[in-house]
MOPAC internal coordinates of N, CA, C and O (Angstrom, degrees):
PM7 1SCF
backbone

  N    0.0000 0     0.00 0     0.00 0    0    0    0
  C    1.4213 1     0.00 0     0.00 0    1    0    0
  C    1.5542 1   107.15 1     0.00 0    2    1    0
  O    1.2310 1   120.67 1   -43.74 1    3    2    1
  N    1.2902 1   116.32 1   136.26 1    3    2    1
  C    1.4464 1   119.82 1   178.65 1    5    3    2
  C    1.5474 1   109.93 1  -113.93 1    6    5    3
  O    1.2310 1   118.28 1   -52.43 1    7    6    5
  N    1.3555 1   120.88 1   127.57 1    7    6    5
  C    1.3789 1   121.84 1  -179.95 1    9    7    6
  C    1.5373 1   108.19 1   -69.70 1   10    9    7
  O    1.2310 1   119.83 1   -33.03 1   11   10    9
  N    1.3670 1   117.92 1   146.97 1   11   10    9
  C    1.4154 1   121.10 1   177.82 1   13   11   10
  C    1.5449 1   105.40 1  -139.50 1   14   13   11
  O    1.2310 1   120.57 1   -88.29 1   15   14   13
  N    1.3470 1   116.51 1    91.71 1   15   14   13
  C    1.4061 1   122.39 1   176.37 1   17   15   14
  C    1.5219 1   109.58 1   -63.34 1   18   17   15
  O    1.2310 1   120.22 1   -39.81 1   19   18   17
  N    1.3535 1   117.18 1   140.19 1   19   18   17
  C    1.4112 1   120.47 1   177.05 1   21   19   18
  C    1.5651 1   110.07 1  -117.54 1   22   21   19
  O    1.2310 1   121.04 1   -49.42 1   23   22   21
  N    1.3443 1   115.62 1   130.58 1   23   22   21
  C    1.4508 1   122.48 1   176.02 1   25   23   22
  C    1.4517 1   110.45 1  -111.01 1   26   25   23
  O    1.2310 1   118.34 1   -56.59 1   27   26   25
  N    1.3201 1   120.76 1   123.41 1   27   26   25
  C    1.4878 1   123.94 1   177.44 1   29   27   26
  C    1.5113 1   107.43 1   -85.53 1   30   29   27
  O    1.2310 1   120.65 1   -49.88 1   31   30   29
  N    1.3514 1   116.35 1   130.12 1   31   30   29
  C    1.4574 1   122.36 1  -173.60 1   33   31   30
  C    1.5069 1   111.55 1  -127.15 1   34   33   31
  O    1.2310 1   120.98 1   -29.39 1   35   34   33
  N    1.3007 1   115.74 1   150.61 1   35   34   33
  C    1.5041 1   119.33 1   179.64 1   37   35   34
  C    1.5220 1   111.28 1   -91.11 1   38   37   35
  O    1.2310 1   119.17 1   154.61 1   39   38   37
  N    1.3154 1   119.18 1   -25.39 1   39   38   37
  C    1.5033 1   122.19 1  -179.52 1   41   39   38
  C    1.4855 1   105.31 1  -132.22 1   42   41   39
  O    1.2310 1   118.79 1   -75.27 1   43   42   41
  N    1.3379 1   119.91 1   104.73 1   43   42   41
  C    1.4495 1   124.08 1  -176.01 1   45   43   42
  C    1.5515 1   112.04 1   -61.67 1   46   45   43
  O    1.2310 1   119.93 1   133.64 1   47   46   45
  N    1.3064 1   117.75 1   -46.36 1   47   46   45
  C    1.4409 1   120.19 1  -175.45 1   49   47   46
  C    1.5269 1   111.22 1   -67.95 1   50   49   47
  O    1.2310 1   119.83 1   138.94 1   51   50   49
  N    1.2893 1   117.93 1   -41.06 1   51   50   49
  C    1.4725 1   120.81 1   178.42 1   53   51   50
  C    1.5500 1   109.92 1   -64.62 1   54   53   51
  O    1.2310 1   120.33 1   139.48 1   55   54   53
  N    1.3495 1   116.97 1   -40.52 1   55   54   53
  C    1.4343 1   121.44 1  -178.44 1   57   55   54
  C    1.5705 1   107.22 1   -72.09 1   58   57   55
  O    1.2310 1   118.50 1   142.51 1   59   58   57
  N    1.2497 1   120.46 1   -37.49 1   59   58   57
  C    1.4774 1   121.41 1   173.09 1   61   59   58
  C    1.4990 1   112.45 1   -56.67 1   62   61   59
  O    1.2310 1   121.49 1   131.37 1   63   62   61
  N    1.3096 1   114.76 1   -48.63 1   63   62   61
  C    1.4674 1   119.17 1   178.65 1   65   63   62
  C    1.5688 1   112.36 1   -56.26 1   66   65   63
  O    1.2310 1   121.14 1   137.12 1   67   66   65
  N    1.3531 1   115.42 1   -42.88 1   67   66   65
  C    1.4411 1   120.65 1   176.72 1   69   67   66
  C    1.5062 1   113.23 1   -63.19 1   70   69   67
  O    1.2310 1   119.02 1   129.59 1   71   70   69
  N    1.3083 1   119.47 1   -50.41 1   71   70   69
  C    1.4606 1   121.75 1  -175.42 1   73   71   70
  C    1.5370 1   111.09 1   -72.83 1   74   73   71
  O    1.2310 1   120.34 1   154.43 1   75   74   73
  N    1.2963 1   116.95 1   -25.57 1   75   74   73
  C    1.5193 1   119.55 1   169.15 1   77   75   74
  C    1.4391 1   112.78 1   -66.07 1   78   77   75
  O    1.2310 1   121.27 1   143.40 1   79   78   77
  N    1.3588 1   115.18 1   -36.60 1   79   78   77
  C    1.4623 1   120.61 1   178.08 1   81   79   78
  C    1.5371 1   111.48 1   -65.04 1   82   81   79
  O    1.2310 1   121.58 1   151.16 1   83   82   81
  N    1.3928 1   114.57 1   -28.84 1   83   82   81
  C    1.4985 1   119.42 1   174.54 1   85   83   82
  C    1.5409 1   111.45 1   -72.74 1   86   85   83
  O    1.2310 1   121.12 1   165.77 1   87   86   85
  N    1.3333 1   115.47 1   -14.23 1   87   86   85
  C    1.4812 1   115.56 1  -178.47 1   89   87   86
  C    1.5087 1   115.29 1   113.32 1   90   89   87
  O    1.2310 1   119.65 1  -176.62 1   91   90   89
  N    1.3487 1   118.28 1     3.38 1   91   90   89
  C    1.4546 1   118.64 1  -178.62 1   93   91   90
  C    1.5028 1   108.92 1   -92.68 1   94   93   91
  O    1.2310 1   120.53 1   -26.19 1   95   94   93
  N    1.2997 1   116.60 1   153.81 1   95   94   93
  C    1.4611 1   125.25 1  -178.41 1   97   95   94
  C    1.5366 1   110.52 1  -118.68 1   98   97   95
  O    1.2310 1   120.90 1   -35.00 1   99   98   97
  N    1.3374 1   115.89 1   145.00 1   99   98   97
  C    1.4799 1   118.04 1   174.90 1  101   99   98
  C    1.4930 1   111.02 1   -67.91 1  102  101   99
  O    1.2310 1   122.90 1   -48.96 1  103  102  101
  N    1.3466 1   112.06 1   131.04 1  103  102  101
  C    1.4887 1   118.68 1  -179.79 1  105  103  102
  C    1.5105 1   110.70 1  -103.25 1  106  105  103
  O    1.2310 1   120.85 1   134.98 1  107  106  105
  N    1.3519 1   115.98 1   -45.02 1  107  106  105
  C    1.4497 1   119.18 1   179.58 1  109  107  106
  C    1.5148 1   106.80 1  -159.57 1  110  109  107
  O    1.2310 1   120.75 1   -20.35 1  111  110  109
  N    1.3185 1   116.18 1   159.65 1  111  110  109
  C    1.5046 1   123.06 1  -177.67 1  113  111  110
  C    1.4867 1   109.39 1  -141.73 1  114  113  111
  O    1.2310 1   120.78 1   -37.26 1  115  114  113
  N    1.3756 1   116.12 1   142.74 1  115  114  113
  C    1.4532 1   119.45 1   178.56 1  117  115  114
  C    1.5713 1   107.24 1   -69.89 1  118  117  115
  O    1.2310 1   122.13 1   -24.23 1  119  118  117
  N    1.3097 1   113.53 1   155.77 1  119  118  117
  C    1.4704 1   118.82 1  -179.48 1  121  119  118
  C    1.5912 1   110.02 1   -62.39 1  122  121  119
  O    1.2310 1   121.33 1   148.85 1  123  122  121
  N    1.2848 1   115.06 1   -31.15 1  123  122  121
  C    1.4855 1   119.38 1   178.70 1  125  123  122
  C    1.5395 1   115.45 1   -85.32 1  126  125  123
  O    1.2310 1   120.96 1  -179.62 1  127  126  125
  N    1.3285 1   115.78 1     0.38 1  127  126  125
  C    1.4715 1   122.30 1  -176.97 1  129  127  126
  C    1.5876 1   110.43 1    61.97 1  130  129  127
  O    1.2310 1   119.80 1  -157.26 1  131  130  129
  N    1.3052 1   118.00 1    22.74 1  131  130  129
  C    1.4711 1   120.95 1   177.93 1  133  131  130
  C    1.5183 1   112.54 1   -79.24 1  134  133  131
  O    1.2310 1   120.07 1   158.52 1  135  134  133
  N    1.3411 1   117.48 1   -21.48 1  135  134  133
  C    1.4239 1   120.42 1  -179.07 1  137  135  134
  C    1.5489 1   108.62 1  -152.09 1  138  137  135
  O    1.2310 1   122.02 1   -27.19 1  139  138  137
  N    1.3793 1   113.74 1   152.81 1  139  138  137
  C    1.4097 1   123.00 1   179.11 1  141  139  138
  C    1.4618 1   107.84 1  -140.13 1  142  141  139
  O    1.2310 1   121.30 1   -42.52 1  143  142  141
  N    1.3713 1   115.11 1   137.48 1  143  142  141
  C    1.4698 1   117.90 1   177.00 1  145  143  142
  C    1.5807 1   104.52 1  -107.00 1  146  145  143
  O    1.2310 1   120.78 1   -47.20 1  147  146  145
  N    1.2997 1   116.12 1   132.80 1  147  146  145
  C    1.4080 1   125.32 1   177.80 1  149  147  146
  C    1.5306 1   109.41 1  -111.78 1  150  149  147
  O    1.2310 1   121.12 1   -24.42 1  151  150  149
  N    1.3488 1   115.46 1   155.58 1  151  150  149
  C    1.4163 1   118.71 1   176.43 1  153  151  150
  C    1.5198 1   112.24 1  -139.11 1  154  153  151
  O    1.2310 1   120.78 1   -28.53 1  155  154  153
  N    1.3005 1   116.12 1   151.47 1  155  154  153
  C    1.4810 1   121.93 1   172.07 1  157  155  154
  C    1.5301 1   107.35 1  -124.31 1  158  157  155
  O    1.2310 1   121.61 1     6.96 1  159  158  157
  N    1.3295 1   114.53 1  -173.04 1  159  158  157
  C    1.4915 1   116.94 1  -179.60 1  161  159  158
  C    1.5579 1   112.61 1   -56.57 1  162  161  159
  O    1.2310 1   120.56 1   144.67 1  163  162  161
  N    1.3316 1   116.54 1   -35.33 1  163  162  161
  C    1.4555 1   119.75 1  -169.50 1  165  163  162
  C    1.5276 1   112.87 1  -125.96 1  166  165  163
  O    1.2310 1   117.59 1  -167.69 1  167  166  165
  N    1.2550 1   122.19 1    12.31 1  167  166  165
  C    1.4265 1   120.53 1  -177.32 1  169  167  166
  C    1.5228 1   112.44 1  -172.84 1  170  169  167
  O    1.2310 1   121.98 1    -3.25 1  171  170  169
  N    1.3703 1   113.81 1   176.75 1  171  170  169
  C    1.4746 1   122.47 1   180.00 1  173  171  170
  C    1.4737 1   108.82 1  -131.00 1  174  173  171
  O    1.2310 1   121.01 1   -19.44 1  175  174  173
  N    1.3473 1   115.67 1   160.56 1  175  174  173
  C    1.4051 1   124.24 1   177.80 1  177  175  174
  C    1.5617 1   107.29 1  -148.31 1  178  177  175
  O    1.2310 1   118.72 1   -44.05 1  179  178  177
  N    1.2681 1   120.05 1   135.95 1  179  178  177
  C    1.4679 1   123.65 1   177.65 1  181  179  178
  C    1.5077 1   110.28 1  -109.24 1  182  181  179
  O    1.2310 1   120.23 1   -41.85 1  183  182  181
  N    1.3585 1   117.17 1   138.15 1  183  182  181
  C    1.4346 1   121.85 1   172.91 1  185  183  182
  C    1.5174 1   105.62 1  -110.08 1  186  185  183
  O    1.2310 1   120.39 1   -42.13 1  187  186  185
  N    1.3667 1   116.87 1   137.87 1  187  186  185
  C    1.4058 1   120.40 1  -177.45 1  189  187  186
  C    1.5443 1   105.83 1  -132.60 1  190  189  187
  O    1.2310 1   120.77 1   -48.88 1  191  190  189
  N    1.3042 1   116.13 1   131.12 1  191  190  189
  C    1.4467 1   119.28 1   179.33 1  193  191  190
  C    1.5271 1   111.20 1   -61.92 1  194  193  191
  O    1.2310 1   119.65 1   -53.29 1  195  194  193
  N    1.2991 1   118.28 1   126.71 1  195  194  193
  C    1.4852 1   123.84 1  -178.45 1  197  195  194
  C    1.5151 1   106.55 1   -79.39 1  198  197  195
  O    1.2310 1   122.22 1   -34.19 1  199  198  197
  N    1.3149 1   113.36 1   145.81 1  199  198  197
  C    1.4836 1   120.12 1   177.95 1  201  199  198
  C    1.5681 1   105.48 1  -136.44 1  202  201  199
  O    1.2310 1   121.91 1   -78.18 1  203  202  201
  N    1.3471 1   113.96 1   101.82 1  203  202  201
  C    1.4498 1   120.24 1   175.62 1  205  203  202
  C    1.5106 1   114.10 1    74.17 1  206  205  203
  O    1.2310 1   120.85 1  -162.36 1  207  206  205
  N    1.3434 1   115.97 1    17.64 1  207  206  205
  C    1.4193 1   119.37 1   178.45 1  209  207  206
  C    1.5186 1   110.04 1  -105.76 1  210  209  207
  O    1.2310 1   119.82 1   -31.05 1  211  210  209
  N    1.3466 1   117.95 1   148.95 1  211  210  209
  C    1.4396 1   121.48 1   176.32 1  213  211  210
  C    1.5016 1   109.74 1  -123.07 1  214  213  211
  O    1.2310 1   120.09 1   -31.57 1  215  214  213
  N    1.3758 1   117.44 1   148.43 1  215  214  213
  C    1.4892 1   116.65 1   179.86 1  217  215  214
  C    1.5118 1   111.75 1   -72.39 1  218  217  215
  O    1.2310 1   121.52 1   -21.22 1  219  218  217
  N    1.3341 1   114.70 1   158.78 1  219  218  217
  C    1.4892 1   115.54 1   177.20 1  221  219  218
  C    1.5354 1   109.02 1   -64.42 1  222  221  219
  O    1.2310 1   122.15 1   -30.70 1  223  222  221
  N    1.3176 1   113.48 1   149.30 1  223  222  221
  C    1.4228 1   121.02 1  -179.88 1  225  223  222
  C    1.4585 1   114.73 1  -122.96 1  226  225  223
  O    1.2310 1   116.51 1   -51.86 1  227  226  225
  N    1.3112 1   124.24 1   128.14 1  227  226  225
  C    1.4812 1   124.32 1   -14.29 1  229  227  226
  C    1.5301 1   109.18 1   -81.10 1  230  229  227
  O    1.2310 1   120.98 1   -20.65 1  231  230  229
  N    1.3254 1   115.74 1   159.35 1  231  230  229
  C    1.4809 1   116.00 1   178.30 1  233  231  230
  C    1.5381 1   110.33 1   -71.44 1  234  233  231
  O    1.2310 1   121.37 1   -41.26 1  235  234  233
  N    1.3206 1   114.99 1   138.74 1  235  234  233
  C    1.4691 1   120.82 1  -179.94 1  237  235  234
  C    1.4898 1   110.42 1   -76.13 1  238  237  235
  O    1.2310 1   120.22 1   -35.94 1  239  238  237
  N    1.3631 1   117.18 1   144.06 1  239  238  237
  C    1.4414 1   118.94 1   169.71 1  241  239  238
  C    1.5037 1   108.18 1   -63.45 1  242  241  239
  O    1.2310 1   117.82 1   -40.24 1  243  242  241
  N    1.3377 1   121.77 1   139.76 1  243  242  241
  C    1.4308 1   122.78 1   179.76 1  245  243  242
  C    1.5040 1   116.38 1   -50.02 1  246  245  243
  O    1.2310 1   119.87 1   140.15 1  247  246  245
  N    1.3812 1   117.86 1   -39.85 1  247  246  245
  C    1.4172 1   121.58 1  -179.61 1  249  247  246
  C    1.5101 1   111.98 1   -71.62 1  250  249  247
  O    1.2310 1   118.92 1   160.62 1  251  250  249
  N    1.3315 1   119.67 1   -19.38 1  251  250  249
  C    1.4353 1   124.18 1   179.17 1  253  251  250
  C    1.5270 1   113.22 1   -92.30 1  254  253  251
  O    1.2310 1   119.92 1   166.42 1  255  254  253
  N    1.2844 1   117.77 1   -13.58 1  255  254  253
  C    1.4788 1   123.14 1  -178.97 1  257  255  254
  C    1.4653 1   113.30 1   -83.61 1  258  257  255
  O    1.2310 1   119.67 1  -117.82 1  259  258  257
  N    1.3352 1   118.23 1    62.18 1  259  258  257
  C    1.4395 1   118.72 1  -176.09 1  261  259  258
  C    1.5079 1   115.05 1  -107.33 1  262  261  259
  O    1.2310 1   120.69 1  -165.66 1  263  262  261
  N    1.3410 1   116.28 1    14.34 1  263  262  261
  C    1.5024 1   120.29 1   178.06 1  265  263  262
  C    1.5467 1   110.39 1   -69.01 1  266  265  263
  O    1.2310 1   120.77 1   -31.02 1  267  266  265
  N    1.2908 1   116.13 1   148.98 1  267  266  265
  C    1.4696 1   120.01 1   176.22 1  269  267  266
  C    1.5088 1   112.14 1   -56.55 1  270  269  267
  O    1.2310 1   119.97 1   -44.62 1  271  270  269
  N    1.2897 1   117.67 1   135.38 1  271  270  269
  C    1.4707 1   122.71 1   179.77 1  273  271  270
  C    1.5293 1   114.60 1    86.51 1  274  273  271
  O    1.2310 1   119.47 1   175.74 1  275  274  273
  N    1.3270 1   118.62 1    -4.26 1  275  274  273
  C    1.4290 1   120.71 1  -177.46 1  277  275  274
  C    1.5614 1   109.06 1   -90.30 1  278  277  275
  O    1.2310 1   120.09 1   -38.82 1  279  278  277
  N    1.2706 1   117.43 1   141.18 1  279  278  277
  C    1.4851 1   121.42 1   178.39 1  281  279  278
  C    1.5180 1   106.06 1  -123.15 1  282  281  279
  O    1.2310 1   120.81 1   -41.65 1  283  282  281
  N    1.3147 1   116.06 1   138.35 1  283  282  281
  C    1.4604 1   122.00 1   172.59 1  285  283  282
  C    1.5490 1   106.11 1  -123.27 1  286  285  283
  O    1.2310 1   123.90 1   -22.05 1  287  286  285
  N    1.3626 1   110.13 1   157.95 1  287  286  285
  C    1.4613 1   116.08 1  -177.21 1  289  287  286
  C    1.5881 1   106.07 1  -106.03 1  290  289  287
  O    1.2310 1   122.06 1   -49.39 1  291  290  289
  N    1.2854 1   113.67 1   130.61 1  291  290  289
  C    1.4810 1   121.44 1  -178.04 1  293  291  290
  C    1.5359 1   106.60 1  -139.91 1  294  293  291
  O    1.2310 1   122.90 1   -30.59 1  295  294  293
  N    1.3509 1   112.06 1   149.41 1  295  294  293
  C    1.4341 1   119.31 1   174.65 1  297  295  294
  C    1.5337 1   109.12 1  -127.56 1  298  297  295
  O    1.2310 1   120.72 1   -22.11 1  299  298  297
  N    1.3738 1   116.22 1   157.89 1  299  298  297
  C    1.4141 1   121.10 1   173.65 1  301  299  298
  C    1.5158 1   107.58 1  -106.42 1  302  301  299
  O    1.2310 1   119.44 1   -57.56 1  303  302  301
  N    1.2937 1   118.67 1   122.44 1  303  302  301
  C    1.4510 1   124.71 1  -178.72 1  305  303  302
  C    1.5155 1   111.01 1   -83.09 1  306  305  303
  O    1.2310 1   118.91 1   -49.37 1  307  306  305
  N    1.3338 1   119.69 1   130.63 1  307  306  305
  C    1.4776 1   120.53 1  -178.33 1  309  307  306
  C    1.5616 1   113.20 1   -78.30 1  310  309  307
  O    1.2310 1   121.82 1   167.27 1  311  310  309
  N    1.3082 1   114.12 1   -12.73 1  311  310  309
  C    1.5021 1   118.58 1  -177.71 1  313  311  310
  C    1.4994 1   111.10 1  -126.56 1  314  313  311
  O    1.2310 1   120.38 1     6.79 1  315  314  313
  N    1.3291 1   116.88 1  -173.21 1  315  314  313
  C    1.4126 1   120.39 1   177.59 1  317  315  314
  C    1.5372 1   112.34 1   -63.69 1  318  317  315
  O    1.2310 1   121.59 1   -40.60 1  319  318  317
  N    1.3753 1   114.55 1   139.40 1  319  318  317
  C    1.4417 1   121.97 1  -179.55 1  321  319  318
  C    1.5204 1   110.35 1   -61.88 1  322  321  319
  O    1.2310 1   120.98 1   147.66 1  323  322  321
  N    1.3451 1   115.73 1   -32.34 1  323  322  321
  C    1.4918 1   117.83 1   179.86 1  325  323  322
  C    1.5191 1   111.25 1   -56.17 1  326  325  323
  O    1.2310 1   120.61 1   138.34 1  327  326  325
  N    1.3545 1   116.44 1   -41.66 1  327  326  325
  C    1.4642 1   120.12 1   179.90 1  329  327  326
  C    1.5109 1   112.38 1   -62.08 1  330  329  327
  O    1.2310 1   121.63 1   136.40 1  331  330  329
  N    1.3644 1   114.49 1   -43.60 1  331  330  329
  C    1.4545 1   121.13 1  -179.21 1  333  331  330
  C    1.5563 1   110.08 1   -64.73 1  334  333  331
  O    1.2310 1   121.48 1   135.37 1  335  334  333
  N    1.3322 1   114.78 1   -44.63 1  335  334  333
  C    1.5014 1   120.22 1   178.18 1  337  335  334
  C    1.5304 1   111.63 1   -57.53 1  338  337  335
  O    1.2310 1   121.54 1   138.44 1  339  338  337
  N    1.3236 1   114.67 1   -41.56 1  339  338  337
  C    1.4522 1   120.95 1  -178.97 1  341  339  338
  C    1.5456 1   108.97 1   -66.70 1  342  341  339
  O    1.2310 1   120.57 1   132.27 1  343  342  341
  N    1.3702 1   116.51 1   -47.73 1  343  342  341
  C    1.4669 1   121.93 1   179.67 1  345  343  342
  C    1.5360 1   110.37 1   -56.31 1  346  345  343
  O    1.2310 1   121.57 1   133.73 1  347  346  345
  N    1.3360 1   114.61 1   -46.27 1  347  346  345
  C    1.4998 1   117.95 1  -179.02 1  349  347  346
  C    1.4731 1   109.80 1   -63.52 1  350  349  347
  O    1.2310 1   119.34 1   134.78 1  351  350  349
  N    1.3528 1   118.86 1   -45.22 1  351  350  349
  C    1.4627 1   121.65 1  -179.64 1  353  351  350
  C    1.5206 1   113.06 1   -59.06 1  354  353  351
  O    1.2310 1   121.15 1   136.91 1  355  354  353
  N    1.3440 1   115.40 1   -43.09 1  355  354  353
  C    1.4751 1   121.19 1   179.42 1  357  355  354
  C    1.5596 1   109.83 1   -61.47 1  358  357  355
  O    1.2310 1   121.14 1   147.53 1  359  358  357
  N    1.3465 1   115.43 1   -32.47 1  359  358  357
  C    1.4836 1   121.33 1  -177.40 1  361  359  358
  C    1.5160 1   110.08 1   -85.31 1  362  361  359
  O    1.2310 1   120.14 1   175.57 1  363  362  361
  N    1.3819 1   117.34 1    -4.43 1  363  362  361
  C    1.4665 1   117.87 1   179.43 1  365  363  362
  C    1.4864 1   115.12 1    93.43 1  366  365  363
  O    1.2310 1   120.24 1  -166.19 1  367  366  365
  N    1.3611 1   117.15 1    13.81 1  367  366  365
  C    1.5028 1   120.74 1  -178.19 1  369  367  366
  C    1.5804 1   104.04 1  -114.27 1  370  369  367
  O    1.2310 1   121.43 1   -65.07 1  371  370  369
  N    1.3430 1   114.86 1   114.93 1  371  370  369
  C    1.4147 1   120.67 1   179.64 1  373  371  370
  C    1.5280 1   111.65 1   -87.84 1  374  373  371
  O    1.2310 1   119.97 1   -32.84 1  375  374  373
  N    1.3424 1   117.67 1   147.16 1  375  374  373
  C    1.4283 1   120.00 1   173.88 1  377  375  374
  C    1.5342 1   109.86 1   -76.70 1  378  377  375
  O    1.2310 1   120.00 1   -31.50 1  379  378  377
  N    1.3209 1   117.60 1   148.50 1  379  378  377
  C    1.4264 1   123.28 1   178.07 1  381  379  378
  C    1.4807 1   112.82 1   -89.70 1  382  381  379
  O    1.2310 1   119.74 1   152.21 1  383  382  381
  N    1.3056 1   118.09 1   -27.79 1  383  382  381
  C    1.4470 1   124.34 1   175.42 1  385  383  382
  C    1.5212 1   106.12 1  -142.49 1  386  385  383
  O    1.2310 1   121.10 1   -53.91 1  387  386  385
  N    1.3170 1   115.50 1   126.09 1  387  386  385
  C    1.4597 1   121.43 1   179.89 1  389  387  386
  C    1.4699 1   112.78 1   -61.08 1  390  389  387
  O    1.2310 1   121.51 1     3.23 1  391  390  389
  N    1.2807 1   114.71 1  -176.77 1  391  390  389
  C    1.4694 1   121.79 1  -178.05 1  393  391  390
  C    1.5559 1   108.42 1   -70.74 1  394  393  391
  O    1.2310 1   122.19 1   -49.74 1  395  394  393
  N    1.3771 1   113.41 1   130.26 1  395  394  393
  C    1.4301 1   118.96 1  -178.34 1  397  395  394
  C    1.4693 1   110.21 1  -131.98 1  398  397  395
  O    1.2310 1   120.25 1   -32.65 1  399  398  397
  N    1.3669 1   117.13 1   147.35 1  399  398  397
  C    1.5021 1   121.23 1   177.46 1  401  399  398
  C    1.4768 1   110.01 1   -73.37 1  402  401  399
  O    1.2310 1   120.25 1   -39.77 1  403  402  401
  N    1.3450 1   117.12 1   140.23 1  403  402  401
  C    1.4462 1   123.59 1   179.55 1  405  403  402
  C    1.4964 1   107.97 1  -131.14 1  406  405  403
  O    1.2310 1   120.06 1   -11.70 1  407  406  405
  N    1.3683 1   117.49 1   168.30 1  407  406  405
  C    1.4808 1   122.02 1   176.43 1  409  407  406
  C    1.4798 1   111.38 1   -61.38 1  410  409  407
  O    1.2310 1   119.58 1   150.52 1  411  410  409
  N    1.3502 1   118.41 1   -29.48 1  411  410  409
  C    1.4396 1   125.85 1  -174.38 1  413  411  410
  C    1.5284 1   114.82 1   -95.89 1  414  413  411
  O    1.2310 1   120.12 1   169.52 1  415  414  413
  N    1.3499 1   117.38 1   -10.48 1  415  414  413
  C    1.4637 1   124.96 1  -176.69 1  417  415  414
  C    1.4908 1   109.08 1   150.86 1  418  417  415
  O    1.2310 1   120.25 1    65.10 1  419  418  417
  N    1.3654 1   117.12 1  -114.90 1  419  418  417
  C    1.4423 1   121.51 1   179.58 1  421  419  418
  C    1.5180 1   109.19 1  -140.65 1  422  421  419
  O    1.2310 1   120.24 1   -16.68 1  423  422  421
  N    1.3630 1   117.16 1   163.32 1  423  422  421
  C    1.5069 1   117.71 1   177.62 1  425  423  422
  C    1.5141 1   107.15 1  -152.30 1  426  425  423
  O    1.2310 1   123.18 1   -17.04 1  427  426  425
  N    1.2907 1   111.51 1   162.96 1  427  426  425
  C    1.5306 1   118.96 1   168.72 1  429  427  426
  C    1.4794 1   104.86 1  -142.48 1  430  429  427
  O    1.2310 1   121.91 1   -16.85 1  431  430  429
  N    1.3675 1   113.94 1   163.15 1  431  430  429
  C    1.4887 1   119.61 1  -177.20 1  433  431  430
  C    1.5169 1   107.24 1  -122.06 1  434  433  431
  O    1.2310 1   120.59 1   -46.63 1  435  434  433
  N    1.3229 1   116.47 1   133.37 1  435  434  433
  C    1.4705 1   120.57 1   177.27 1  437  435  434
  C    1.5137 1   108.22 1  -130.83 1  438  437  435
  O    1.2310 1   120.11 1   -24.32 1  439  438  437
  N    1.3067 1   117.40 1   155.68 1  439  438  437
  C    1.4716 1   121.99 1  -178.50 1  441  439  438
  C    1.5704 1   105.44 1  -108.80 1  442  441  439
  O    1.2310 1   121.70 1   -47.97 1  443  442  441
  N    1.3458 1   114.35 1   132.03 1  443  442  441
  C    1.4812 1   117.67 1   173.97 1  445  443  442
  C    1.5306 1   108.69 1   -71.21 1  446  445  443
  O    1.2310 1   119.72 1    -2.82 1  447  446  445
  N    1.3482 1   118.13 1   177.18 1  447  446  445
  C    1.4499 1   118.31 1  -175.88 1  449  447  446
  C    1.5281 1   114.79 1   -62.38 1  450  449  447
  O    1.2310 1   119.87 1   161.65 1  451  450  449
  N    1.3218 1   117.85 1   -18.35 1  451  450  449
  C    1.4947 1   120.07 1   179.76 1  453  451  450
  C    1.5349 1   110.75 1   -98.42 1  454  453  451
  O    1.2310 1   120.63 1  -174.85 1  455  454  453
  N    1.3428 1   116.40 1     5.15 1  455  454  453
  C    1.5122 1   119.35 1   178.59 1  457  455  454
  C    1.4797 1   115.98 1    93.42 1  458  457  455
  O    1.2310 1   119.48 1   179.32 1  459  458  457
  N    1.3933 1   118.60 1    -0.68 1  459  458  457
  C    1.4452 1   122.63 1   176.12 1  461  459  458
  C    1.5527 1   111.25 1   -62.26 1  462  461  459
  O    1.2310 1   119.25 1   -62.95 1  463  462  461
  N    1.3106 1   119.05 1   117.05 1  463  462  461
  C    1.4426 1   120.41 1  -179.44 1  465  463  462
  C    1.5228 1   111.36 1   -82.22 1  466  465  463
  O    1.2310 1   121.17 1   -52.66 1  467  466  465
  N    1.3493 1   115.37 1   127.34 1  467  466  465
  C    1.4403 1   123.86 1  -176.15 1  469  467  466
  C    1.5310 1   109.45 1  -121.28 1  470  469  467
  O    1.2310 1   121.82 1   -48.93 1  471  470  469
  N    1.3329 1   114.12 1   131.07 1  471  470  469
  C    1.4499 1   116.47 1   176.89 1  473  471  470
  C    1.5630 1   108.04 1   -96.96 1  474  473  471
  O    1.2310 1   120.82 1   -48.03 1  475  474  473
  N    1.3233 1   116.03 1   131.97 1  475  474  473
  C    1.4425 1   119.60 1   175.99 1  477  475  474
  C    1.5013 1   108.32 1  -113.36 1  478  477  475
  O    1.2310 1   122.11 1   -54.62 1  479  478  477
  N    1.3708 1   113.57 1   125.38 1  479  478  477
  C    1.4750 1   118.07 1  -175.42 1  481  479  478
  C    1.4949 1   112.80 1  -107.99 1  482  481  479
  O    1.2310 1   122.27 1   -33.24 1  483  482  481
  N    1.3646 1   113.26 1   146.76 1  483  482  481
  C    1.4795 1   121.23 1   172.31 1  485  483  482
  C    1.5598 1   104.50 1  -116.32 1  486  485  483
  O    1.2310 1   120.05 1   -64.44 1  487  486  485
  N    1.3098 1   117.50 1   115.56 1  487  486  485
  C    1.4741 1   119.21 1  -177.63 1  489  487  486
  C    1.4792 1   112.64 1   -77.83 1  490  489  487
  O    1.2310 1   121.59 1   -32.21 1  491  490  489
  N    1.3562 1   114.56 1   147.79 1  491  490  489
  C    1.4475 1   122.67 1   174.37 1  493  491  490
  C    1.5477 1   104.65 1   -76.43 1  494  493  491
  O    1.2310 1   120.01 1   -65.12 1  495  494  493
  N    1.2845 1   117.59 1   114.88 1  495  494  493
  C    1.4634 1   122.23 1  -172.74 1  497  495  494
  C    1.5588 1   111.84 1   -59.06 1  498  497  495
  O    1.2310 1   120.83 1   151.22 1  499  498  497
  N    1.3629 1   116.02 1   -28.78 1  499  498  497
  C    1.4808 1   116.66 1  -177.57 1  501  499  498
  C    1.5403 1   107.86 1   -71.55 1  502  501  499
  O    1.2310 1   118.66 1   151.96 1  503  502  501
  N    1.2976 1   120.17 1   -28.04 1  503  502  501
  C    1.4604 1   120.14 1   177.07 1  505  503  502
  C    1.5270 1   115.86 1   -81.64 1  506  505  503
  O    1.2310 1   121.47 1   162.70 1  507  506  505
  N    1.2986 1   114.80 1   -17.30 1  507  506  505
  C    1.5142 1   120.29 1  -173.72 1  509  507  506
  C    1.5079 1   113.37 1  -118.43 1  510  509  507
  O    1.2310 1   120.22 1  -153.16 1  511  510  509
  N    1.3919 1   117.18 1    26.84 1  511  510  509
  C    1.4734 1   119.09 1   174.83 1  513  511  510
  C    1.4738 1   111.45 1  -111.01 1  514  513  511
  O    1.2310 1   120.10 1   180.00 1  515  514  513

């Protein structure tokens, strides 16, 4: 079984531009453009057009969202986070929290176009070999 997280978005094209910037590629799209499935080297993500839904206010930082039943979206970056941060900035997407040291390596937090906070991790290769 393969997990398929679904993110509800208000602007499909703007969201696609953001998630492509993170390194995901479009895999398939509905005929009505109501949903798109994206894939990366090790996973998938679906975007679904939101209808009458609003994001939670305020969004929790991924590291603070540790309550039971809560889910956060995180990605593992295959390269240096500095390169990703620069790519996001050039595309007009600012990071919400800069690069920080973690027990597993390093991370940064970025908001998608609808304000969903996403943690992007860079693993310490010594821990993951």
